[in-house]
C-alpha positions in Angstrom: 103.5 3.3 62.0 101.4 4.0 64.8 101.8 2.2 68.2 98.9 0.3 69.5 98.7 -0.3 73.1 96.9 -0.3 76.3 98.7 2.2 78.3 100.0 2.7 81.9 99.5 5.8 83.6 103.0 6.7 82.7 102.3 6.3 79.3 99.9 8.9 78.7 101.5 11.9 77.3 101.7 15.2 79.1 101.1 17.2 76.2 100.2 16.7 72.1 99.0 18.8 69.3 95.4 16.9 68.7 93.4 14.1 70.7 91.2 12.1 68.6 88.4 10.4 70.7 87.1 6.9 68.9 88.7 4.2 67.2 86.3 3.4 64.6 86.8 4.1 60.9 86.1 7.6 61.4 88.6 8.0 64.2 91.5 6.1 62.7 91.0 8.1 59.2 91.3 11.2 61.5 94.3 10.1 63.1 95.9 9.0 59.8 95.3 12.4 58.3 96.3 14.3 61.3 99.9 12.4 61.6 100.6 12.9 58.1 99.9 16.4 58.2 102.6 16.3 61.2 100.6 16.7 63.9 101.4 14.9 67.2 98.2 12.9 67.4 96.9 10.7 70.2 93.8 8.3 69.8 91.5 7.3 72.4 89.9 4.1 72.3 87.3 2.9 75.1 87.2 -0.3 74.0 89.8 -3.2 74.3 89.9 -3.3 70.3 89.9 -0.9 67.7 86.6 -1.3 65.4 84.9 -2.6 68.0 81.0 -1.1 68.0 79.4 0.3 64.7 82.0 0.3 62.2 82.4 -3.7 62.4 78.5 -4.5 62.2 78.0 -2.0 59.4 76.8 -3.5 55.7 80.5 -2.4 54.9 79.4 -1.0 51.4 80.6 1.9 49.7 78.9 4.0 46.8 79.0 7.2 45.3 75.5 7.2 44.1 73.8 9.9 46.3 70.9 12.4 45.2 72.8 15.5 46.5 75.7 17.0 44.8 78.0 18.0 48.0 77.3 14.1 49.2 78.5 13.0 45.7 81.7 15.0 46.0 82.8 13.6 49.2 82.2 10.0 48.3 84.1 10.1 45.3 86.8 11.1 47.2 86.6 8.6 49.8 86.2 6.3 46.7 89.6 7.5 45.4 91.2 6.6 48.8 89.7 3.2 48.9 90.8 2.1 45.1 94.3 3.2 46.0 94.1 2.4 49.6 98.0 0.5 50.1 99.6 3.3 48.4 97.9 5.9 50.4 98.6 4.3 53.6 102.2 3.2 52.3 102.1 -0.5 53.3 102.4 -2.1 50.0 100.2 -5.0 49.1 97.7 -4.3 51.6 94.3 -5.8 50.7 90.6 -4.1 51.9 88.9 -6.9 50.5 87.2 -4.4 48.0 84.5 -6.0 45.9 83.7 -3.3 43.1 80.6 -5.3 41.7 78.6 -2.1 41.9 75.5 -0.8 43.5 72.3 -1.4 41.8 69.2 0.5 42.7 65.7 -1.1 41.5 62.4 -0.1 41.4 59.0 -1.7 40.4 56.7 1.9 40.6 55.5 3.1 37.2 57.1 6.1 37.7 60.2 4.7 38.6 61.9 5.4 35.1 61.4 8.9 35.0 62.3 9.1 38.6 65.8 7.3 37.8 66.3 8.9 34.6 66.3 12.2 36.6 68.7 11.1 39.2 71.2 9.9 36.6 71.0 13.1 34.7 71.9 14.9 37.9 74.5 12.6 39.0 76.0 12.7 35.7 76.0 16.7 35.9 77.8 16.3 39.4 80.7 14.2 38.0 79.6 10.6 37.7 79.4 9.8 34.2 79.5 6.4 34.9 76.4 6.1 36.6 73.8 3.9 34.3 70.0 4.2 33.8 68.5 0.6 32.9 65.2 0.2 31.8 63.4 -3.3 33.3 64.2 -5.3 30.1 68.0 -4.2 30.3 68.1 -5.0 34.2 66.7 -8.1 33.7 69.2 -9.1 30.9 72.3 -7.6 32.9 70.7 -9.2 36.4 68.6 -12.4 35.7 68.1 -12.7 39.6 65.3 -9.7 39.5 61.7 -10.3 39.5 60.1 -9.5 35.9 57.9 -6.6 37.7 61.1 -4.4 37.8 60.4 -1.2 35.9 63.9 0.6 35.9 67.3 0.4 37.5 70.5 2.3 38.0 74.0 1.1 38.1 77.5 1.9 38.9 80.2 -0.6 38.8 83.0 0.9 40.8 80.5 1.0 43.8 80.8 -2.1 46.1 81.9 -3.2 49.6 84.8 -4.1 51.4 86.3 -5.1 55.1 85.7 -2.3 57.5 88.2 -4.0 59.9 90.9 -3.9 57.3 90.3 -0.3 56.5 90.1 0.8 60.0 93.3 -1.1 61.0 94.8 0.0 57.8 94.4 3.8 58.6 95.7 3.3 62.1 98.9 1.3 60.9 99.7 4.0 58.2 99.8 6.9 61.1 102.0 7.9 63.2 99.5 8.4 66.0 99.9 7.0 69.5 96.8 4.5 69.9 95.7 4.0 73.3 92.9 1.1 74.0 90.9 0.9 76.9 91.5 4.6 77.5 88.1 6.4 77.9 87.8 10.2 77.8 85.5 11.5 80.7 86.0 15.2 80.6 87.5 18.7 79.3 89.2 21.2 81.2 88.9 24.5 79.1 90.4 28.1 79.9 89.8 31.5 78.4 91.5 29.8 75.0 89.2 27.1 74.7 89.9 23.2 75.0 93.2 22.9 77.4 92.9 19.3 78.8 91.5 15.8 77.9 90.6 13.8 81.0 91.0 10.2 80.6 90.4 7.1 82.9 94.2 6.6 82.8 95.3 10.5 83.2 95.0 14.0 81.6 96.7 15.4 78.3 97.0 18.9 77.4 96.4 19.5 74.2 94.6 22.6 72.0 92.8 20.3 69.4 90.5 17.7 70.1 88.2 15.5 67.6 85.3 14.2 68.6 84.8 11.0 66.4 83.0 8.2 68.9 80.0 7.2 66.7 76.9 6.7 68.9 78.8 8.3 71.9 79.9 11.6 70.1 76.8 13.3 71.2 77.3 12.6 75.2 81.2 13.3 74.9 80.5 16.7 73.2 78.0 17.4 76.3 81.0 17.0 78.3 82.2 19.8 77.2 78.8 21.8 77.4 77.9 21.3 73.5 74.4 20.0 72.9 74.4 18.6 69.0 71.2 17.6 67.0 71.7 13.9 67.0 69.6 10.8 67.3 70.8 7.4 68.0 69.0 4.7 66.0 69.7 0.7 65.6 70.1 -0.7 62.6 70.6 -4.6 62.1 72.0 -6.7 59.5 72.0 -10.6 58.9 74.9 -12.8 57.1 72.9 -16.2 55.5 75.1 -18.8 54.5 73.3 -20.5 51.6 74.6 -21.2 47.6 71.3 -20.0 46.4 72.7 -16.4 46.8 74.5 -15.2 43.5 78.2 -14.7 44.0 78.3 -12.4 41.2 75.7 -10.0 41.9 76.0 -6.5 43.1 75.0 -4.2 46.2 71.0 -4.5 45.3 68.6 -2.0 46.8 64.9 -2.5 46.6 63.9 1.5 46.5 60.3 0.5 47.0 60.8 -1.4 50.6 64.4 0.1 51.1 65.6 -3.6 51.6 69.1 -4.5 50.5 71.4 -7.5 50.0 74.9 -8.0 48.5 76.7 -11.5 48.3 79.2 -12.4 50.7 81.7 -15.6 50.3 79.3 -18.6 50.4 76.2 -16.5 51.2 74.7 -12.7 51.5 74.6 -10.2 53.8 71.1 -8.2 53.8 69.4 -5.6 55.7 65.9 -3.8 56.0 65.4 -1.0 58.5 61.6 -1.4 58.1 62.0 -5.1 59.3 61.9 -3.8 63.0 60.6 0.0 63.7 63.0 1.7 65.8 62.7 4.3 68.2 65.8 6.6 69.0 67.7 5.1 71.9 70.6 5.7 74.0 74.3 4.8 72.9 75.2 1.1 73.8 78.2 -1.0 74.0 76.5 -3.6 72.8 73.5 -3.8 70.7 71.4 -7.0 70.6 69.7 -8.0 67.3 66.2 -8.9 67.0 65.9 -13.2 66.5 63.3 -12.8 64.0 64.9 -10.1 61.8 66.7 -12.6 59.3 63.4 -14.0 58.0 61.8 -10.6 57.9 64.5 -8.9 56.0 64.6 -12.4 53.5 61.0 -11.4 52.9 61.6 -8.0 52.6 64.4 -8.8 49.8 62.4 -11.2 47.8 59.9 -8.3 46.9 62.2 -7.9 43.6 64.8 -10.4 44.0 62.6 -13.9 44.4 65.5 -16.2 44.9 65.2 -14.7 49.0 61.9 -16.4 49.3 62.9 -19.9 48.7 65.9 -19.1 51.1 63.5 -17.7 53.7 61.4 -21.1 53.5 64.5 -23.7 53.7 67.2 -21.8 55.8 68.5 -23.3 59.1 68.8 -21.1 61.8 72.5 -22.3 62.4 73.0 -21.0 58.8 71.9 -17.4 59.9 74.0 -14.8 61.9 72.2 -11.4 62.9 74.2 -8.3 64.6 73.4 -4.7 65.5 74.7 -1.5 65.5 73.5 2.2 65.9 73.4 4.8 63.6 74.1 8.6 64.5 71.7 10.6 62.4 71.2 14.4 62.0 68.0 16.4 61.0 69.0 16.3 57.3 71.1 12.7 57.4 74.4 14.4 56.5 77.5 14.8 58.6 78.6 17.2 61.0 82.2 18.0 60.3 84.3 21.0 61.5 84.3 23.1 64.6 82.1 23.4 67.5 82.7 27.1 67.9 81.5 27.5 71.0 84.3 25.6 72.6 87.6 26.9 70.5 89.8 23.8 69.6 86.7 21.2 69.6 86.0 19.5 66.5 83.2 17.0 65.7 83.4 14.2 62.9 80.4 12.4 62.9 76.3 12.0 62.5 76.8 10.5 59.0 73.7 8.8 59.4 74.3 5.2 58.2 77.0 6.7 55.6 80.4 6.9 58.0 82.2 3.9 56.1 81.8 5.8 52.8 82.3 9.0 54.0 85.2 8.5 56.6 88.2 8.7 54.3 87.2 12.3 52.7 85.3 13.6 55.7 88.3 13.5 58.4 90.7 14.5 55.7 88.5 17.7 55.6 88.4 18.2 59.4 92.1 18.1 59.7 92.1 20.7 57.0 90.1 22.6 59.3 92.4 22.5 62.2 95.1 23.3 59.7 93.4 26.3 58.8 93.3 25.1 55.0 89.3 24.8 54.9 87.3 27.7 55.8 84.0 27.7 57.5 82.1 29.1 54.5 83.5 26.3 52.5 82.6 23.4 54.3 78.8 22.2 53.5 78.7 20.1 56.6 79.2 22.8 59.3 76.8 22.2 62.2 75.5 26.0 61.4 73.7 25.0 58.7 70.8 23.9 60.8 70.8 27.3 62.6 71.3 29.0 59.2 68.2 27.0 57.6 66.1 28.1 60.4 66.8 31.8 59.6 66.2 31.1 56.2 62.7 29.3 56.9 61.8 32.8 59.3 62.6 35.2 56.5 60.4 33.2 53.9 57.5 33.6 56.3 58.0 37.2 56.7 
């Protein structure tokens, strides 16, 4: 079992095999897989608790329904971890509050049936045979809360939502890593072999391997080692509404026409909509404020294809609503950067999930550890940072 503490300077180890920077779900899952692989692992978290920033304010939803085979493959492996979490972390009966009430994508567009049929066909070919295509009539029959203008939908029962805090602490408790809170990485020392030392506000740790997994702060930490990454930071908000009008047996429901989404929580619902507020790239923040009018706007966005939200929007009381915000770390192709930052030997990156960090963390982190151990080769890593440069080379060749 891990030891979680606020260390005294004397507690900081002189050396370790691996330092993981970041105590959200990505960092804790990395420390879990690393310690399980036999690496002496130290995790650094600058806040006073784990799961303090982006992880805890996420929508907490997990799915395999993606439209890229590499994402489907990774999320399937993560879903297997969530479904067998207690056994995998070795803590009998450990509950992550996993509600597998499904993910339902809906549309009202005329070309929606063809678009979603084609998507389901691709997903079946990528190993997701349980994704269902529903025409408008079938969708309305199975999900009576939908508007009659819905023309098509897709659904997968095994998708759903869970407690990110429970998952994060489960990974931490199931590992043998030493976890230091209120301990911030402030610099690196390199020698001719690469990473040699991590400098913290409580002392230095000599190591040859570091994984940066600090969510929106990851890019800034990489810059401490002289590495610039193609990352954009944007605020994302969510609201939790207490209302008996939210169907408690509903699915995670995503309006493909607008991007608004919701899923039930006990006594109400969680909802979000990026388009409710036009966001601009920002610097990483320890505290991310939410807009006071965001919940009302988002309810109206959700009401487009799930009309019960319109009634909630006109009757809710301010004390029934809680809004919060975090930051997405976004890459140019909205897929994570996993693996070595080759200009600094020993420095690895696990981030840029572009809003999919909760669902990608278990398998993405396992793969990063496999790369550290030399079991996963760069050419087999479809999420390597070099893909961006490789794509530019391909474009230039096509223009010749």
